[in-house]
C-alpha positions in Angstrom: -4.6 -13.3 -39.5 -1.2 -12.8 -39.9 -1.2 -8.7 -40.3 -2.5 -5.5 -39.4 -4.9 -3.5 -40.8 -6.0 0.2 -39.7 -8.7 1.5 -41.6 -8.7 5.6 -41.1 -11.1 7.8 -41.4 -11.5 8.1 -45.3 -12.3 4.9 -45.6 -14.5 4.0 -42.8 -17.5 2.1 -43.9 -20.9 3.6 -42.7 -22.0 0.2 -42.7 -20.0 -0.8 -40.2 -19.7 2.2 -37.8 -23.5 3.2 -37.5 -24.5 2.9 -41.0 -26.6 -0.3 -40.5 -29.4 -0.8 -38.7 -29.9 -4.0 -36.8 -33.1 -5.9 -36.4 -33.0 -5.1 -32.6 -34.9 -6.3 -29.7 -37.3 -4.0 -28.6 -37.2 -4.7 -24.9 -34.8 -6.3 -22.4 -34.2 -7.9 -19.2 -31.4 -6.5 -16.4 -30.0 -8.8 -14.0 -29.3 -6.6 -10.8 -26.8 -8.2 -8.4 -27.6 -6.9 -5.0 -26.0 -6.8 -1.5 -28.1 -9.6 -0.3 -28.4 -13.3 -1.7 -30.3 -12.0 -4.3 -30.1 -11.3 -8.3 -32.9 -8.7 -9.4 -34.9 -9.8 -12.4 -36.0 -6.0 -13.7 -37.9 -5.8 -16.6 -37.0 -2.9 -18.7 -40.2 -2.4 -20.5 -42.9 -2.1 -17.3 -39.5 -0.7 -15.3 -40.8 -3.3 -12.6 -38.9 -5.9 -10.5 -40.5 -9.4 -12.2 -38.8 -11.6 -10.3 -35.8 -12.9 -7.7 -32.9 -14.9 -8.1 -31.9 -16.3 -4.7 -28.2 -17.1 -4.9 -26.6 -20.1 -2.5 -24.0 -17.5 -1.6 -23.9 -14.2 -0.3 -23.4 -10.8 -2.3 -23.1 -12.1 -6.0 -20.7 -9.2 -7.2 -19.2 -10.2 -10.6 -22.4 -11.4 -13.1 -21.5 -12.7 -16.4 -24.2 -13.6 -19.4 -23.1 -16.5 -21.8 -22.6 -15.9 -25.1 -26.0 -18.4 -26.0 -27.8 -15.8 -23.4 -28.9 -19.2 -22.0 -27.0 -18.9 -18.4 -25.3 -16.8 -16.3 -21.9 -17.2 -14.3 -22.2 -15.6 -10.5 -19.0 -15.4 -8.5 -19.6 -14.5 -4.8 -17.7 -11.9 -2.9 -15.1 -14.0 -1.6 -13.9 -14.9 -5.3 -14.0 -18.4 -4.1 -17.3 -19.8 -6.1 -19.1 -19.0 -9.5 -22.8 -20.1 -9.6 -24.4 -21.1 -13.0 -28.1 -19.5 -13.4 -30.3 -21.2 -16.3 -31.9 -18.2 -17.5 -34.9 -20.3 -18.8 -35.9 -21.7 -15.3 -34.1 -18.2 -13.8 -33.1 -20.4 -10.6 -29.3 -21.8 -10.0 -28.6 -25.0 -11.5 -24.9 -25.7 -10.4 -21.9 -24.2 -8.4 -18.2 -24.9 -8.1 -15.2 -23.9 -6.3 -11.6 -25.2 -6.2 -11.0 -24.4 -2.5 -10.9 -27.3 -0.3 -10.0 -27.8 3.2 -7.1 -25.9 4.7 -6.6 -24.4 1.2 -8.3 -21.2 -0.8 -8.6 -20.8 -4.2 -9.6 -17.1 -5.1 -10.6 -16.9 -8.8 -10.0 -13.7 -10.0 -10.5 -14.2 -13.8 -12.9 -16.1 -15.1 -14.0 -16.5 -18.9 -16.8 -19.4 -20.3 -16.2 -21.3 -23.5 -18.9 -20.4 -25.7 -19.9 -24.5 -25.5 -20.4 -23.6 -21.7 -18.6 -27.2 -21.0 -15.5 -25.5 -19.8 -14.1 -22.4 -19.1 -10.3 -20.1 -18.4 -9.6 -19.3 -14.8 -7.0 -16.8 -13.0 -6.4 -18.2 -9.9 -4.2 -17.9 -6.5 -4.1 -20.4 -4.4 -3.6 -19.6 -0.3 -2.1 -22.5 2.0 -3.1 -21.9 5.9 -0.2 -23.5 8.0 0.4 -23.7 11.8 2.4 -20.0 11.6 1.6 -18.4 8.2 -0.3 -18.5 4.8 1.8 -20.1 2.1 0.5 -18.1 -1.7 1.1 -19.5 -4.8 0.3 -18.3 -8.6 -1.0 -16.5 -10.3 -2.3 -19.8 -12.5 -4.5 -19.8 -15.7 -6.7 -23.0 -15.5 -8.5 -24.7 -17.9 -11.7 -25.8 -15.9 -14.2 -28.5 -16.9 -17.5 -27.1 -16.2 -19.1 -30.9 -16.4 -17.2 -32.9 -14.6 -15.5 -29.9 -12.4 -12.2 -30.7 -12.8 -8.8 -29.1 -13.2 -8.2 -30.3 -17.0 -5.2 -28.2 -17.9 -2.8 -25.8 -17.0 -2.5 -23.0 -19.5 1.0 -20.9 -20.2 1.1 -17.0 -19.5 1.7 -15.2 -22.9 5.5 -14.6 -23.1 5.9 -16.7 -20.2 5.3 -13.9 -18.1 2.8 -14.4 -15.1 0.5 -11.5 -14.1 -1.6 -10.8 -10.9 -3.2 -7.8 -13.1 -2.8 -5.9 -16.3 -4.4 -9.0 -18.3 -7.9 -10.2 -19.4 -8.7 -12.8 -21.7 -11.8 -13.8 -23.7 -12.6 -16.0 -26.1 -13.7 -15.6 -30.0 -17.2 -15.9 -31.2 -17.0 -19.6 -32.7 -14.9 -20.9 -29.6 -11.6 -21.6 -31.7 -9.1 -18.7 -30.3 -8.5 -17.4 -26.9 -7.2 -13.9 -27.0 -5.1 -13.0 -24.2 -5.2 -8.9 -23.7 -1.7 -7.7 -22.1 0.5 -5.3 -24.0 -0.2 -6.8 -27.0 -3.5 -9.0 -28.0 -2.5 -12.1 -28.4 -4.5 -15.2 -30.0 -3.6 -18.8 -29.0 -5.3 -22.0 -30.2 -8.1 -22.7 -28.0 -7.3 -26.2 -27.2 -3.9 -26.3 -27.4 -3.2 -23.0 -26.1 -0.2 -22.5 -28.5 0.3 -18.7 -30.3 -1.3 -18.3 -33.4 -1.0 -14.7 -34.0 -0.1 -11.2 -32.4 -1.6 -7.7 -32.4 1.1 -5.3 -31.9 -1.5 -2.6 -30.2 1.0 -1.6 -28.0 2.3 0.0 -31.5 0.8 3.6 -32.8 -2.6 2.9 -35.0 -0.8 4.5 -38.1 2.9 6.1 -38.2 3.0 9.4 -36.2 0.6 8.4 -34.2 1.0 8.2 -30.2 0.0 4.6 -28.6 -3.7 4.0 -28.7 -6.1 3.0 -25.7 -9.1 1.6 -27.0 -11.4 -0.9 -25.6 -12.2 -4.6 -26.6 -15.1 -5.5 -24.9 -18.2 -5.6 -26.9 -21.0 -3.4 -26.0 -24.5 -4.2 -25.1 -25.6 -3.5 -28.4 -22.7 -4.2 -30.7 -22.4 -6.8 -33.6 -20.9 -10.3 -32.8 -17.0 -10.0 -32.8 -17.4 -6.1 -32.6 -16.4 -3.8 -30.0 -17.4 -0.2 -30.1 -15.9 2.5 -27.8 -14.0 5.4 -27.0 -10.5 5.6 -27.4 -7.1 7.9 -26.3 -4.1 8.5 -28.0 -1.1 10.9 -27.6 -0.8 13.4 -30.6 2.9 13.6 -30.7 3.0 17.1 -32.6 0.6 19.4 -30.4 1.5 17.0 -27.5 -2.1 16.3 -26.3 -4.1 13.5 -25.7 -7.0 13.2 -28.3 -10.4 11.6 -27.5 -12.4 9.2 -30.5 -14.6 6.8 -31.4 -12.7 3.6 -32.4 -14.9 0.1 -33.7 -12.6 -3.0 -32.8 -12.9 -6.2 -34.9 -10.2 -9.0 -33.0 -10.8 -11.4 -35.7 -9.8 -9.0 -38.7 -7.4 -7.1 -36.5 -9.2 -4.1 -37.7 -9.8 -1.1 -35.8 -11.7 2.1 -37.4 -11.7 5.1 -35.6 -11.5 8.9 -36.0 -10.6 11.7 -33.3 -13.7 14.2 -31.7 -11.1 16.6 -30.3 -8.8 17.0 -27.2 -9.7 14.4 -24.0 -12.5 15.2 -22.0 -13.6 13.0 -18.3 -16.1 11.3 -20.8 -16.9 7.9 -20.2 -19.6 5.0 -19.5 -19.9 5.0 -23.3 -23.2 3.0 -25.1 -24.8 2.6 -28.3 -28.3 2.9 -29.6 -29.5 -0.7 -30.5 -30.1 1.2 -34.2 -25.8 1.2 -34.0 -26.6 5.1 -35.9 -25.9 7.0 -32.7 -24.4 6.7 -28.9 -24.3 8.2 -25.5 -21.9 8.8 -22.8 -21.4 10.6 -19.4 -19.4 14.0 -18.9 -17.9 14.0 -15.4 -16.1 16.5 -13.5 -16.4 18.3 -10.1 -19.5 20.0 -10.0 -20.9 19.1 -13.4 -22.3 16.5 -15.4 -23.4 16.2 -19.1 -25.2 13.7 -21.1 -23.3 13.5 -24.7 -24.7 12.2 -27.5 -22.8 10.8 -30.8 -23.6 10.5 -34.3 -22.0 7.8 -35.4 -23.1 8.3 -39.4 -21.6 11.4 -39.7 -18.9 10.7 -36.9 -19.7 13.9 -35.0 -21.0 15.1 -31.2 -24.2 15.9 -31.8 -25.1 17.7 -28.7 -24.0 18.2 -25.1 -26.6 18.1 -22.1 -25.9 19.3 -18.5 -27.9 17.1 -15.9 -27.6 16.6 -12.1 -25.6 13.8 -12.1 -23.9 11.2 -9.7 -20.5 11.0 -8.5 -20.1 7.7 -9.2 -22.7 6.3 -12.1 -23.0 4.4 -15.3 -25.4 5.0 -18.7 -27.3 2.1 -20.5 -29.8 2.9 -23.3 -32.8 1.0 -23.7 -33.9 -1.7 -26.0 -36.6 0.6 -27.8 -33.9 3.3 -28.1 -36.1 5.7 -26.5 -34.6 5.9 -22.6 -31.4 6.7 -21.1 -30.8 5.0 -17.8 -28.6 6.4 -15.0 -27.7 3.8 -12.5 -25.0 2.5 -9.6 -24.3 3.7 -7.3 -27.3 3.1 -4.8 -30.8 1.9 -5.2 -32.1 4.0 -8.0 -32.2 4.2 -12.0 -32.7 7.3 -13.2 -34.8 7.6 -16.7 -34.3 9.7 -18.8 -35.9 10.8 -22.4 -33.0 9.5 -25.0 -34.4 12.7 -27.3 -35.4 15.6 -24.8 -32.6 14.4 -21.8 -35.7 15.1 -20.0 -36.2 13.1 -16.4 -39.1 11.1 -16.4 -38.7 9.5 -13.4 -36.9 7.6 -10.8 -37.3 3.9 -9.8 -36.2 2.8 -6.6 -35.5 -1.0 -5.4 -35.3 -2.2 -1.4 -31.3 -2.9 -1.9 -28.6 -1.4 -3.1 -26.8 -2.3 -6.8 -23.6 -3.9 -7.2 -23.9 -4.7 -10.9 -26.0 -5.2 -13.6 -25.9 -7.6 -16.9 -28.4 -6.1 -19.7 -29.8 -9.3 -21.4 -31.6 -7.9 -25.1 -35.0 -9.5 -26.1 -37.8 -11.7 -24.8 -36.5 -13.4 -21.9 
């Protein structure tokens, strides 16, 4: 990874951006965090709650699935504890905290290694003294999930500690840890020495504005790929443009194309076939489904619907339904072809967040 290569519109490969149709799961399981001790286990095919996972701590606010889809990592509301859920047994098998005595350690960032034997933590330490709290950090720590010990302190990218504006993620093989700051910095996952840098703070191509694209994979992205909306400034016309980008971190490649001027569109989600995607247009008093034809690199349609002030979108594993959820205790089920409302699924609890795991689990 010694150079940066950008593949513009004229060189887009349909096999990479929507032309390939993978063998996809025909169902998925949703793990829904609620304002209780329970994670709801919702079967997408039957649209029924099929189980509950009772957590040891109140309000599971952050839920992450491991790369091998064998476990969930669940952070509770105070940010002090992470519980580990075995997805086969659907039960809590372990938990850890760094808080002890008069020292509270809050975990503000967590990334498990693909092996599930260690993790990177971003933490702050608060020591309660007689007359005040002493605040230290933030720190980046390597944590052994088996021995429950801090095994290393990780140097900050460029030596600059950050309270916010930093993310981190392991490569699929676990050899590289990526830091997302102004640029993307790749470090060796064992020595934490920088091995490469992707200067995304610079324009994708000469004459373009600085891009803003995401690096978090969609539910149905291929391994090591992240597809989503991006925005950048057109310096000639002095306007913000919106498009679709597909990012491959290991190759430092971005396939991208613009769709037109920026619109208030978000919650992008790709269909399991990877030949189409959907997103939500949201403005005061107006909501629309947007459908994207990824093979032909175009907006395929816009359909108004009665939306919510806050909402997220997910495509079903069979590609036939669209789910509108968050906030509240309901999921609105729409037909992905006609965009007709089919039904509304209601739960007893309000939901905080959702993790979708494709497959038969």
